[in-house]
PDB file with one MODEL, atoms N, CA, C and O in Angstrom:
MODEL        1
ATOM      1  N   MET A   1     -44.299   2.675  69.404  1.00  0.00           N
ATOM      2  CA  MET A   1     -44.000   2.789  67.990  1.00  0.00           C
ATOM      3  C   MET A   1     -43.035   1.668  67.597  1.00  0.00           C
ATOM      4  O   MET A   1     -42.024   1.450  68.265  1.00  0.00           O
ATOM      5  N   ASP A   2     -43.343   0.984  66.546  1.00  0.00           N
ATOM      6  CA  ASP A   2     -42.463  -0.050  66.015  1.00  0.00           C
ATOM      7  C   ASP A   2     -41.446   0.585  65.084  1.00  0.00           C
ATOM      8  O   ASP A   2     -41.814   1.388  64.227  1.00  0.00           O
ATOM      9  N   PRO A   3     -40.154   0.234  65.238  1.00  0.00           N
ATOM     10  CA  PRO A   3     -39.140   0.801  64.337  1.00  0.00           C
ATOM     11  C   PRO A   3     -39.307   0.252  62.926  1.00  0.00           C
ATOM     12  O   PRO A   3     -39.728  -0.890  62.739  1.00  0.00           O
ATOM     13  N   HIS A   4     -38.980   1.061  61.951  1.00  0.00           N
ATOM     14  CA  HIS A   4     -39.018   0.666  60.550  1.00  0.00           C
ATOM     15  C   HIS A   4     -37.589   0.494  60.074  1.00  0.00           C
ATOM     16  O   HIS A   4     -36.823   1.455  60.027  1.00  0.00           O
ATOM     17  N   VAL A   5     -37.238  -0.713  59.727  1.00  0.00           N
ATOM     18  CA  VAL A   5     -35.884  -1.001  59.264  1.00  0.00           C
ATOM     19  C   VAL A   5     -35.741  -0.474  57.844  1.00  0.00           C
ATOM     20  O   VAL A   5     -36.495  -0.861  56.951  1.00  0.00           O
ATOM     21  N   LEU A   6     -34.776   0.407  57.641  1.00  0.00           N
ATOM     22  CA  LEU A   6     -34.542   0.972  56.317  1.00  0.00           C
ATOM     23  C   LEU A   6     -33.640   0.088  55.480  1.00  0.00           C
ATOM     24  O   LEU A   6     -33.819  -0.015  54.266  1.00  0.00           O
ATOM     25  N   TYR A   7     -32.676  -0.549  56.118  1.00  0.00           N
ATOM     26  CA  TYR A   7     -31.840  -1.539  55.442  1.00  0.00           C
ATOM     27  C   TYR A   7     -31.220  -2.449  56.475  1.00  0.00           C
ATOM     28  O   TYR A   7     -31.075  -2.083  57.642  1.00  0.00           O
ATOM     29  N   ASP A   8     -30.859  -3.628  56.039  1.00  0.00           N
ATOM     30  CA  ASP A   8     -30.234  -4.614  56.909  1.00  0.00           C
ATOM     31  C   ASP A   8     -29.366  -5.490  56.018  1.00  0.00           C
ATOM     32  O   ASP A   8     -29.846  -6.455  55.422  1.00  0.00           O
ATOM     33  N   GLU A   9     -28.094  -5.151  55.932  1.00  0.00           N
ATOM     34  CA  GLU A   9     -27.175  -5.833  55.031  1.00  0.00           C
ATOM     35  C   GLU A   9     -25.968  -6.341  55.804  1.00  0.00           C
ATOM     36  O   GLU A   9     -25.563  -5.753  56.807  1.00  0.00           O
ATOM     37  N   THR A  10     -25.404  -7.433  55.325  1.00  0.00           N
ATOM     38  CA  THR A  10     -24.169  -7.962  55.875  1.00  0.00           C
ATOM     39  C   THR A  10     -23.179  -8.110  54.739  1.00  0.00           C
ATOM     40  O   THR A  10     -23.534  -8.614  53.674  1.00  0.00           O
ATOM     41  N   GLU A  11     -21.946  -7.682  54.945  1.00  0.00           N
ATOM     42  CA  GLU A  11     -20.917  -7.828  53.931  1.00  0.00           C
ATOM     43  C   GLU A  11     -19.561  -7.990  54.595  1.00  0.00           C
ATOM     44  O   GLU A  11     -19.383  -7.642  55.762  1.00  0.00           O
ATOM     45  N   GLN A  12     -18.624  -8.513  53.853  1.00  0.00           N
ATOM     46  CA  GLN A  12     -17.250  -8.604  54.306  1.00  0.00           C
ATOM     47  C   GLN A  12     -16.595  -7.239  54.085  1.00  0.00           C
ATOM     48  O   GLN A  12     -16.739  -6.641  53.019  1.00  0.00           O
ATOM     49  N   THR A  13     -15.887  -6.761  55.082  1.00  0.00           N
ATOM     50  CA  THR A  13     -15.180  -5.490  54.975  1.00  0.00           C
ATOM     51  C   THR A  13     -13.719  -5.703  55.335  1.00  0.00           C
ATOM     52  O   THR A  13     -13.337  -6.739  55.880  1.00  0.00           O
ATOM     53  N   THR A  14     -12.921  -4.710  55.020  1.00  0.00           N
ATOM     54  CA  THR A  14     -11.525  -4.705  55.417  1.00  0.00           C
ATOM     55  C   THR A  14     -11.305  -3.477  56.296  1.00  0.00           C
ATOM     56  O   THR A  14     -11.696  -2.366  55.938  1.00  0.00           O
ATOM     57  N   THR A  15     -10.682  -3.689  57.437  1.00  0.00           N
ATOM     58  CA  THR A  15     -10.384  -2.574  58.331  1.00  0.00           C
ATOM     59  C   THR A  15      -8.896  -2.510  58.580  1.00  0.00           C
ATOM     60  O   THR A  15      -8.259  -3.502  58.933  1.00  0.00           O
ATOM     61  N   ARG A  16      -8.357  -1.323  58.390  1.00  0.00           N
ATOM     62  CA  ARG A  16      -6.939  -1.055  58.654  1.00  0.00           C
ATOM     63  C   ARG A  16      -6.862  -0.229  59.933  1.00  0.00           C
ATOM     64  O   ARG A  16      -7.490   0.825  60.036  1.00  0.00           O
ATOM     65  N   TYR A  17      -6.098  -0.705  60.896  1.00  0.00           N
ATOM     66  CA  TYR A  17      -5.878   0.035  62.133  1.00  0.00           C
ATOM     67  C   TYR A  17      -4.499   0.660  62.046  1.00  0.00           C
ATOM     68  O   TYR A  17      -3.510  -0.021  61.775  1.00  0.00           O
ATOM     69  N   VAL A  18      -4.446   1.961  62.278  1.00  0.00           N
ATOM     70  CA  VAL A  18      -3.169   2.654  62.143  1.00  0.00           C
ATOM     71  C   VAL A  18      -3.072   3.758  63.194  1.00  0.00           C
ATOM     72  O   VAL A  18      -4.023   4.505  63.428  1.00  0.00           O
ATOM     73  N   GLY A  19      -1.912   3.839  63.811  1.00  0.00           N
ATOM     74  CA  GLY A  19      -1.628   4.925  64.743  1.00  0.00           C
ATOM     75  C   GLY A  19      -0.587   5.831  64.111  1.00  0.00           C
ATOM     76  O   GLY A  19       0.428   5.365  63.594  1.00  0.00           O
ATOM     77  N   ILE A  20      -0.846   7.116  64.157  1.00  0.00           N
ATOM     78  CA  ILE A  20       0.099   8.075  63.580  1.00  0.00           C
ATOM     79  C   ILE A  20       0.387   9.163  64.612  1.00  0.00           C
ATOM     80  O   ILE A  20      -0.422   9.445  65.495  1.00  0.00           O
ATOM     81  N   THR A  21       1.543   9.749  64.472  1.00  0.00           N
ATOM     82  CA  THR A  21       1.885  10.887  65.314  1.00  0.00           C
ATOM     83  C   THR A  21       2.588  11.915  64.444  1.00  0.00           C
ATOM     84  O   THR A  21       3.368  11.577  63.553  1.00  0.00           O
ATOM     85  N   GLY A  22       2.299  13.154  64.718  1.00  0.00           N
ATOM     86  CA  GLY A  22       2.946  14.239  63.998  1.00  0.00           C
ATOM     87  C   GLY A  22       3.603  15.174  64.993  1.00  0.00           C
ATOM     88  O   GLY A  22       3.883  14.789  66.128  1.00  0.00           O
ATOM     89  N   ASP A  23       3.845  16.386  64.571  1.00  0.00           N
ATOM     90  CA  ASP A  23       4.450  17.368  65.459  1.00  0.00           C
ATOM     91  C   ASP A  23       3.460  17.889  66.499  1.00  0.00           C
ATOM     92  O   ASP A  23       3.865  18.422  67.532  1.00  0.00           O
ATOM     93  N   HIS A  24       2.146  17.733  66.223  1.00  0.00           N
ATOM     94  CA  HIS A  24       1.146  18.364  67.078  1.00  0.00           C
ATOM     95  C   HIS A  24       0.138  17.409  67.691  1.00  0.00           C
ATOM     96  O   HIS A  24      -0.566  17.796  68.624  1.00  0.00           O
ATOM     97  N   ALA A  25       0.037  16.178  67.208  1.00  0.00           N
ATOM     98  CA  ALA A  25      -1.000  15.283  67.717  1.00  0.00           C
ATOM     99  C   ALA A  25      -0.696  13.827  67.391  1.00  0.00           C
ATOM    100  O   ALA A  25       0.136  13.508  66.542  1.00  0.00           O
ATOM    101  N   ARG A  26      -1.405  12.964  68.100  1.00  0.00           N
ATOM    102  CA  ARG A  26      -1.393  11.529  67.818  1.00  0.00           C
ATOM    103  C   ARG A  26      -2.829  11.147  67.463  1.00  0.00           C
ATOM    104  O   ARG A  26      -3.786  11.623  68.075  1.00  0.00           O
ATOM    105  N   PHE A  27      -2.956  10.278  66.463  1.00  0.00           N
ATOM    106  CA  PHE A  27      -4.263   9.782  66.069  1.00  0.00           C
ATOM    107  C   PHE A  27      -4.197   8.268  65.930  1.00  0.00           C
ATOM    108  O   PHE A  27      -3.284   7.728  65.306  1.00  0.00           O
ATOM    109  N   ASP A  28      -5.177   7.591  66.519  1.00  0.00           N
ATOM    110  CA  ASP A  28      -5.365   6.160  66.337  1.00  0.00           C
ATOM    111  C   ASP A  28      -6.631   6.000  65.516  1.00  0.00           C
ATOM    112  O   ASP A  28      -7.710   6.426  65.930  1.00  0.00           O
ATOM    113  N   LEU A  29      -6.492   5.380  64.344  1.00  0.00           N
ATOM    114  CA  LEU A  29      -7.586   5.330  63.380  1.00  0.00           C
ATOM    115  C   LEU A  29      -7.956   3.900  63.018  1.00  0.00           C
ATOM    116  O   LEU A  29      -7.116   3.000  63.038  1.00  0.00           O
ATOM    117  N   ALA A  30      -9.219   3.711  62.690  1.00  0.00           N
ATOM    118  CA  ALA A  30      -9.694   2.497  62.039  1.00  0.00           C
ATOM    119  C   ALA A  30     -10.275   2.954  60.707  1.00  0.00           C
ATOM    120  O   ALA A  30     -11.214   3.749  60.678  1.00  0.00           O
ATOM    121  N   ILE A  31      -9.724   2.457  59.609  1.00  0.00           N
ATOM    122  CA  ILE A  31     -10.181   2.841  58.269  1.00  0.00           C
ATOM    123  C   ILE A  31     -10.829   1.610  57.644  1.00  0.00           C
ATOM    124  O   ILE A  31     -10.146   0.641  57.315  1.00  0.00           O
ATOM    125  N   THR A  32     -12.145   1.653  57.482  1.00  0.00           N
ATOM    126  CA  THR A  32     -12.902   0.514  56.989  1.00  0.00           C
ATOM    127  C   THR A  32     -13.297   0.720  55.536  1.00  0.00           C
ATOM    128  O   THR A  32     -13.896   1.731  55.170  1.00  0.00           O
ATOM    129  N   THR A  33     -12.948  -0.261  54.723  1.00  0.00           N
ATOM    130  CA  THR A  33     -13.321  -0.253  53.310  1.00  0.00           C
ATOM    131  C   THR A  33     -14.536  -1.151  53.144  1.00  0.00           C
ATOM    132  O   THR A  33     -14.534  -2.308  53.564  1.00  0.00           O
ATOM    133  N   THR A  34     -15.568  -0.604  52.527  1.00  0.00           N
ATOM    134  CA  THR A  34     -16.824  -1.305  52.331  1.00  0.00           C
ATOM    135  C   THR A  34     -17.466  -0.842  51.035  1.00  0.00           C
ATOM    136  O   THR A  34     -17.211   0.275  50.586  1.00  0.00           O
ATOM    137  N   ALA A  35     -18.277  -1.662  50.440  1.00  0.00           N
ATOM    138  CA  ALA A  35     -19.022  -1.265  49.232  1.00  0.00           C
ATOM    139  C   ALA A  35     -20.243  -0.431  49.595  1.00  0.00           C
ATOM    140  O   ALA A  35     -20.877   0.163  48.723  1.00  0.00           O
ATOM    141  N   HIS A  36     -20.567  -0.389  50.860  1.00  0.00           N
ATOM    142  CA  HIS A  36     -21.798   0.264  51.301  1.00  0.00           C
ATOM    143  C   HIS A  36     -21.801   1.779  51.094  1.00  0.00           C
ATOM    144  O   HIS A  36     -22.871   2.366  50.939  1.00  0.00           O
ATOM    145  N   PHE A  37     -20.656   2.415  51.088  1.00  0.00           N
ATOM    146  CA  PHE A  37     -20.596   3.871  51.024  1.00  0.00           C
ATOM    147  C   PHE A  37     -20.080   4.393  49.687  1.00  0.00           C
ATOM    148  O   PHE A  37     -19.489   5.472  49.622  1.00  0.00           O
ATOM    149  N   TYR A  38     -20.302   3.633  48.633  1.00  0.00           N
ATOM    150  CA  TYR A  38     -20.036   4.097  47.266  1.00  0.00           C
ATOM    151  C   TYR A  38     -18.610   4.597  47.056  1.00  0.00           C
ATOM    152  O   TYR A  38     -18.400   5.662  46.476  1.00  0.00           O
ATOM    153  N   GLY A  39     -17.639   3.829  47.527  1.00  0.00           N
ATOM    154  CA  GLY A  39     -16.245   4.173  47.306  1.00  0.00           C
ATOM    155  C   GLY A  39     -15.608   5.001  48.404  1.00  0.00           C
ATOM    156  O   GLY A  39     -14.392   5.190  48.404  1.00  0.00           O
ATOM    157  N   LYS A  40     -16.396   5.495  49.332  1.00  0.00           N
ATOM    158  CA  LYS A  40     -15.828   6.238  50.457  1.00  0.00           C
ATOM    159  C   LYS A  40     -15.435   5.254  51.551  1.00  0.00           C
ATOM    160  O   LYS A  40     -15.909   4.118  51.569  1.00  0.00           O
ATOM    161  N   ARG A  41     -14.580   5.683  52.453  1.00  0.00           N
ATOM    162  CA  ARG A  41     -14.139   4.858  53.576  1.00  0.00           C
ATOM    163  C   ARG A  41     -14.812   5.347  54.860  1.00  0.00           C
ATOM    164  O   ARG A  41     -15.099   6.534  55.015  1.00  0.00           O
ATOM    165  N   LEU A  42     -15.054   4.424  55.758  1.00  0.00           N
ATOM    166  CA  LEU A  42     -15.539   4.780  57.077  1.00  0.00           C
ATOM    167  C   LEU A  42     -14.312   4.929  57.959  1.00  0.00           C
ATOM    168  O   LEU A  42     -13.630   3.948  58.256  1.00  0.00           O
ATOM    169  N   VAL A  43     -14.032   6.156  58.378  1.00  0.00           N
ATOM    170  CA  VAL A  43     -12.854   6.441  59.194  1.00  0.00           C
ATOM    171  C   VAL A  43     -13.323   6.750  60.612  1.00  0.00           C
ATOM    172  O   VAL A  43     -14.151   7.634  60.834  1.00  0.00           O
ATOM    173  N   THR A  44     -12.772   5.996  61.568  1.00  0.00           N
ATOM    174  CA  THR A  44     -13.123   6.194  62.970  1.00  0.00           C
ATOM    175  C   THR A  44     -11.882   6.632  63.740  1.00  0.00           C
ATOM    176  O   THR A  44     -10.840   5.980  63.671  1.00  0.00           O
ATOM    177  N   LEU A  45     -11.996   7.718  64.460  1.00  0.00           N
ATOM    178  CA  LEU A  45     -10.932   8.180  65.343  1.00  0.00           C
ATOM    179  C   LEU A  45     -11.150   7.460  66.676  1.00  0.00           C
ATOM    180  O   LEU A  45     -12.072   7.784  67.424  1.00  0.00           O
ATOM    181  N   ILE A  46     -10.299   6.493  66.957  1.00  0.00           N
ATOM    182  CA  ILE A  46     -10.521   5.598  68.078  1.00  0.00           C
ATOM    183  C   ILE A  46     -10.530   6.331  69.418  1.00  0.00           C
ATOM    184  O   ILE A  46     -11.295   5.956  70.307  1.00  0.00           O
ATOM    185  N   GLN A  47      -9.709   7.356  69.588  1.00  0.00           N
ATOM    186  CA  GLN A  47      -9.655   8.077  70.866  1.00  0.00           C
ATOM    187  C   GLN A  47     -11.011   8.659  71.266  1.00  0.00           C
ATOM    188  O   GLN A  47     -11.362   8.673  72.446  1.00  0.00           O
ATOM    189  N   THR A  48     -11.756   9.130  70.294  1.00  0.00           N
ATOM    190  CA  THR A  48     -13.016   9.813  70.603  1.00  0.00           C
ATOM    191  C   THR A  48     -14.251   9.049  70.152  1.00  0.00           C
ATOM    192  O   THR A  48     -15.363   9.355  70.584  1.00  0.00           O
ATOM    193  N   GLY A  49     -14.065   8.058  69.288  1.00  0.00           N
ATOM    194  CA  GLY A  49     -15.205   7.339  68.742  1.00  0.00           C
ATOM    195  C   GLY A  49     -15.890   8.067  67.603  1.00  0.00           C
ATOM    196  O   GLY A  49     -16.879   7.574  67.060  1.00  0.00           O
ATOM    197  N   ARG A  50     -15.382   9.232  67.233  1.00  0.00           N
ATOM    198  CA  ARG A  50     -15.973   9.991  66.121  1.00  0.00           C
ATOM    199  C   ARG A  50     -15.672   9.280  64.816  1.00  0.00           C
ATOM    200  O   ARG A  50     -14.549   8.827  64.595  1.00  0.00           O
ATOM    201  N   ALA A  51     -16.662   9.182  63.961  1.00  0.00           N
ATOM    202  CA  ALA A  51     -16.501   8.496  62.676  1.00  0.00           C
ATOM    203  C   ALA A  51     -17.097   9.350  61.570  1.00  0.00           C
ATOM    204  O   ALA A  51     -18.044  10.107  61.785  1.00  0.00           O
ATOM    205  N   ALA A  52     -16.523   9.213  60.383  1.00  0.00           N
ATOM    206  CA  ALA A  52     -17.020   9.937  59.217  1.00  0.00           C
ATOM    207  C   ALA A  52     -16.815   9.076  57.981  1.00  0.00           C
ATOM    208  O   ALA A  52     -15.910   8.244  57.922  1.00  0.00           O
ATOM    209  N   ILE A  53     -17.665   9.294  57.011  1.00  0.00           N
ATOM    210  CA  ILE A  53     -17.548   8.629  55.721  1.00  0.00           C
ATOM    211  C   ILE A  53     -16.776   9.585  54.822  1.00  0.00           C
ATOM    212  O   ILE A  53     -17.238  10.689  54.535  1.00  0.00           O
ATOM    213  N   VAL A  54     -15.586   9.151  54.376  1.00  0.00           N
ATOM    214  CA  VAL A  54     -14.612  10.077  53.799  1.00  0.00           C
ATOM    215  C   VAL A  54     -14.057   9.546  52.479  1.00  0.00           C
ATOM    216  O   VAL A  54     -13.792   8.352  52.336  1.00  0.00           O
ATOM    217  N   ASN A  55     -13.885  10.458  51.516  1.00  0.00           N
ATOM    218  CA  ASN A  55     -13.111  10.157  50.308  1.00  0.00           C
ATOM    219  C   ASN A  55     -11.936  11.141  50.244  1.00  0.00           C
ATOM    220  O   ASN A  55     -11.741  11.939  51.162  1.00  0.00           O
ATOM    221  N   ASP A  56     -11.163  11.082  49.169  1.00  0.00           N
ATOM    222  CA  ASP A  56      -9.986  11.949  49.046  1.00  0.00           C
ATOM    223  C   ASP A  56     -10.347  13.433  49.133  1.00  0.00           C
ATOM    224  O   ASP A  56      -9.651  14.215  49.780  1.00  0.00           O
ATOM    225  N   GLU A  57     -11.427  13.803  48.482  1.00  0.00           N
ATOM    226  CA  GLU A  57     -11.844  15.210  48.470  1.00  0.00           C
ATOM    227  C   GLU A  57     -12.233  15.676  49.877  1.00  0.00           C
ATOM    228  O   GLU A  57     -11.864  16.772  50.299  1.00  0.00           O
ATOM    229  N   ASP A  58     -12.976  14.836  50.594  1.00  0.00           N
ATOM    230  CA  ASP A  58     -13.352  15.175  51.966  1.00  0.00           C
ATOM    231  C   ASP A  58     -12.112  15.314  52.848  1.00  0.00           C
ATOM    232  O   ASP A  58     -12.012  16.233  53.661  1.00  0.00           O
ATOM    233  N   ALA A  59     -11.173  14.387  52.673  1.00  0.00           N
ATOM    234  CA  ALA A  59      -9.961  14.385  53.493  1.00  0.00           C
ATOM    235  C   ALA A  59      -9.130  15.643  53.284  1.00  0.00           C
ATOM    236  O   ALA A  59      -8.453  16.097  54.207  1.00  0.00           O
ATOM    237  N   ALA A  60      -9.172  16.204  52.098  1.00  0.00           N
ATOM    238  CA  ALA A  60      -8.411  17.419  51.784  1.00  0.00           C
ATOM    239  C   ALA A  60      -9.113  18.688  52.266  1.00  0.00           C
ATOM    240  O   ALA A  60      -8.513  19.763  52.275  1.00  0.00           O
ATOM    241  N   ASN A  61     -10.368  18.570  52.663  1.00  0.00           N
ATOM    242  CA  ASN A  61     -11.165  19.710  53.098  1.00  0.00           C
ATOM    243  C   ASN A  61     -10.972  19.901  54.608  1.00  0.00           C
ATOM    244  O   ASN A  61     -11.615  19.228  55.413  1.00  0.00           O
ATOM    245  N   LEU A  62     -10.092  20.812  54.974  1.00  0.00           N
ATOM    246  CA  LEU A  62      -9.709  20.993  56.369  1.00  0.00           C
ATOM    247  C   LEU A  62     -10.901  21.306  57.281  1.00  0.00           C
ATOM    248  O   LEU A  62     -11.001  20.702  58.349  1.00  0.00           O
ATOM    249  N   PRO A  63     -11.804  22.214  56.917  1.00  0.00           N
ATOM    250  CA  PRO A  63     -12.970  22.451  57.790  1.00  0.00           C
ATOM    251  C   PRO A  63     -13.814  21.186  57.994  1.00  0.00           C
ATOM    252  O   PRO A  63     -14.345  20.963  59.082  1.00  0.00           O
ATOM    253  N   TYR A  64     -13.937  20.364  56.955  1.00  0.00           N
ATOM    254  CA  TYR A  64     -14.683  19.115  57.087  1.00  0.00           C
ATOM    255  C   TYR A  64     -13.999  18.177  58.077  1.00  0.00           C
ATOM    256  O   TYR A  64     -14.659  17.597  58.939  1.00  0.00           O
ATOM    257  N   VAL A  65     -12.688  18.025  57.959  1.00  0.00           N
ATOM    258  CA  VAL A  65     -11.928  17.152  58.856  1.00  0.00           C
ATOM    259  C   VAL A  65     -12.063  17.640  60.297  1.00  0.00           C
ATOM    260  O   VAL A  65     -12.252  16.838  61.210  1.00  0.00           O
ATOM    261  N   MET A  66     -11.967  18.939  60.499  1.00  0.00           N
ATOM    262  CA  MET A  66     -12.073  19.495  61.852  1.00  0.00           C
ATOM    263  C   MET A  66     -13.448  19.221  62.445  1.00  0.00           C
ATOM    264  O   MET A  66     -13.552  18.841  63.612  1.00  0.00           O
ATOM    265  N   GLU A  67     -14.485  19.406  61.672  1.00  0.00           N
ATOM    266  CA  GLU A  67     -15.846  19.183  62.158  1.00  0.00           C
ATOM    267  C   GLU A  67     -16.145  17.694  62.342  1.00  0.00           C
ATOM    268  O   GLU A  67     -16.682  17.290  63.373  1.00  0.00           O
ATOM    269  N   ALA A  68     -15.801  16.896  61.361  1.00  0.00           N
ATOM    270  CA  ALA A  68     -16.130  15.467  61.403  1.00  0.00           C
ATOM    271  C   ALA A  68     -15.472  14.758  62.579  1.00  0.00           C
ATOM    272  O   ALA A  68     -16.083  13.901  63.217  1.00  0.00           O
ATOM    273  N   PHE A  69     -14.230  15.118  62.862  1.00  0.00           N
ATOM    274  CA  PHE A  69     -13.484  14.422  63.905  1.00  0.00           C
ATOM    275  C   PHE A  69     -13.308  15.250  65.177  1.00  0.00           C
ATOM    276  O   PHE A  69     -12.576  14.862  66.088  1.00  0.00           O
ATOM    277  N   ASN A  70     -13.990  16.395  65.225  1.00  0.00           N
ATOM    278  CA  ASN A  70     -13.959  17.283  66.392  1.00  0.00           C
ATOM    279  C   ASN A  70     -12.525  17.645  66.789  1.00  0.00           C
ATOM    280  O   ASN A  70     -12.160  17.600  67.964  1.00  0.00           O
ATOM    281  N   VAL A  71     -11.731  18.001  65.792  1.00  0.00           N
ATOM    282  CA  VAL A  71     -10.356  18.446  66.015  1.00  0.00           C
ATOM    283  C   VAL A  71     -10.380  19.970  66.001  1.00  0.00           C
ATOM    284  O   VAL A  71     -10.722  20.575  64.985  1.00  0.00           O
ATOM    285  N   ARG A  72     -10.024  20.585  67.101  1.00  0.00           N
ATOM    286  CA  ARG A  72     -10.127  22.044  67.227  1.00  0.00           C
ATOM    287  C   ARG A  72      -8.871  22.788  66.808  1.00  0.00           C
ATOM    288  O   ARG A  72      -8.942  23.963  66.447  1.00  0.00           O
ATOM    289  N   ASP A  73      -7.734  22.132  66.849  1.00  0.00           N
ATOM    290  CA  ASP A  73      -6.477  22.776  66.483  1.00  0.00           C
ATOM    291  C   ASP A  73      -6.221  22.558  64.990  1.00  0.00           C
ATOM    292  O   ASP A  73      -6.186  21.422  64.516  1.00  0.00           O
ATOM    293  N   GLU A  74      -6.042  23.662  64.256  1.00  0.00           N
ATOM    294  CA  GLU A  74      -5.867  23.574  62.808  1.00  0.00           C
ATOM    295  C   GLU A  74      -4.603  22.803  62.424  1.00  0.00           C
ATOM    296  O   GLU A  74      -4.593  22.101  61.413  1.00  0.00           O
ATOM    297  N   ARG A  75      -3.547  22.925  63.211  1.00  0.00           N
ATOM    298  CA  ARG A  75      -2.310  22.197  62.911  1.00  0.00           C
ATOM    299  C   ARG A  75      -2.520  20.690  63.066  1.00  0.00           C
ATOM    300  O   ARG A  75      -2.014  19.909  62.261  1.00  0.00           O
ATOM    301  N   GLU A  76      -3.258  20.281  64.088  1.00  0.00           N
ATOM    302  CA  GLU A  76      -3.572  18.864  64.280  1.00  0.00           C
ATOM    303  C   GLU A  76      -4.435  18.352  63.132  1.00  0.00           C
ATOM    304  O   GLU A  76      -4.198  17.266  62.603  1.00  0.00           O
ATOM    305  N   ALA A  77      -5.425  19.132  62.757  1.00  0.00           N
ATOM    306  CA  ALA A  77      -6.311  18.743  61.658  1.00  0.00           C
ATOM    307  C   ALA A  77      -5.542  18.625  60.341  1.00  0.00           C
ATOM    308  O   ALA A  77      -5.829  17.749  59.525  1.00  0.00           O
ATOM    309  N   GLN A  78      -4.573  19.505  60.141  1.00  0.00           N
ATOM    310  CA  GLN A  78      -3.754  19.452  58.927  1.00  0.00           C
ATOM    311  C   GLN A  78      -2.961  18.151  58.872  1.00  0.00           C
ATOM    312  O   GLN A  78      -2.854  17.534  57.813  1.00  0.00           O
ATOM    313  N   GLU A  79      -2.404  17.731  60.011  1.00  0.00           N
ATOM    314  CA  GLU A  79      -1.662  16.470  60.049  1.00  0.00           C
ATOM    315  C   GLU A  79      -2.575  15.285  59.733  1.00  0.00           C
ATOM    316  O   GLU A  79      -2.195  14.389  58.980  1.00  0.00           O
ATOM    317  N   LEU A  80      -3.774  15.282  60.307  1.00  0.00           N
ATOM    318  CA  LEU A  80      -4.730  14.208  60.036  1.00  0.00           C
ATOM    319  C   LEU A  80      -5.160  14.229  58.573  1.00  0.00           C
ATOM    320  O   LEU A  80      -5.227  13.185  57.925  1.00  0.00           O
ATOM    321  N   SER A  81      -5.445  15.400  58.066  1.00  0.00           N
ATOM    322  CA  SER A  81      -5.849  15.553  56.670  1.00  0.00           C
ATOM    323  C   SER A  81      -4.791  15.036  55.717  1.00  0.00           C
ATOM    324  O   SER A  81      -5.100  14.301  54.780  1.00  0.00           O
ATOM    325  N   GLN A  82      -3.557  15.413  55.948  1.00  0.00           N
ATOM    326  CA  GLN A  82      -2.454  14.973  55.072  1.00  0.00           C
ATOM    327  C   GLN A  82      -2.321  13.448  55.073  1.00  0.00           C
ATOM    328  O   GLN A  82      -2.106  12.838  54.026  1.00  0.00           O
ATOM    329  N   PHE A  83      -2.450  12.843  56.246  1.00  0.00           N
ATOM    330  CA  PHE A  83      -2.374  11.383  56.310  1.00  0.00           C
ATOM    331  C   PHE A  83      -3.525  10.742  55.538  1.00  0.00           C
ATOM    332  O   PHE A  83      -3.316   9.808  54.764  1.00  0.00           O
ATOM    333  N   LEU A  84      -4.731  11.244  55.749  1.00  0.00           N
ATOM    334  CA  LEU A  84      -5.898  10.650  55.073  1.00  0.00           C
ATOM    335  C   LEU A  84      -5.798  10.798  53.566  1.00  0.00           C
ATOM    336  O   LEU A  84      -6.108   9.856  52.837  1.00  0.00           O
ATOM    337  N   VAL A  85      -5.374  11.953  53.084  1.00  0.00           N
ATOM    338  CA  VAL A  85      -5.256  12.164  51.632  1.00  0.00           C
ATOM    339  C   VAL A  85      -4.279  11.155  51.042  1.00  0.00           C
ATOM    340  O   VAL A  85      -4.516  10.632  49.953  1.00  0.00           O
ATOM    341  N   ALA A  86      -3.194  10.877  51.739  1.00  0.00           N
ATOM    342  CA  ALA A  86      -2.170   9.970  51.234  1.00  0.00           C
ATOM    343  C   ALA A  86      -2.545   8.496  51.407  1.00  0.00           C
ATOM    344  O   ALA A  86      -1.937   7.634  50.773  1.00  0.00           O
ATOM    345  N   ASN A  87      -3.539   8.190  52.256  1.00  0.00           N
ATOM    346  CA  ASN A  87      -3.766   6.802  52.609  1.00  0.00           C
ATOM    347  C   ASN A  87      -5.186   6.270  52.411  1.00  0.00           C
ATOM    348  O   ASN A  87      -5.474   5.142  52.810  1.00  0.00           O
ATOM    349  N   LEU A  88      -6.060   7.040  51.816  1.00  0.00           N
ATOM    350  CA  LEU A  88      -7.412   6.508  51.554  1.00  0.00           C
ATOM    351  C   LEU A  88      -7.459   5.802  50.223  1.00  0.00           C
ATOM    352  O   LEU A  88      -8.509   5.292  49.832  1.00  0.00           O
TER     353      LEU A  88
ENDMDL
END
């Protein structure tokens, strides 16, 4: 079977690398700004390689943050959520 390319685009992006620590966890993040995701950011949790396309509303949604980044502890997810809401 030949693959069907759905899109193939190249653009300049900006990536911010940031390490944060709270009372319950440390997170190393890459936050990529691109026009490709309609105003959302591509956030990658470097420790696990998990990535999600996130806006302010998504970042404030604790169950979404826990699922997207595979964070099982609610306190850790809250720290990540608070940082993302303040920094996206």
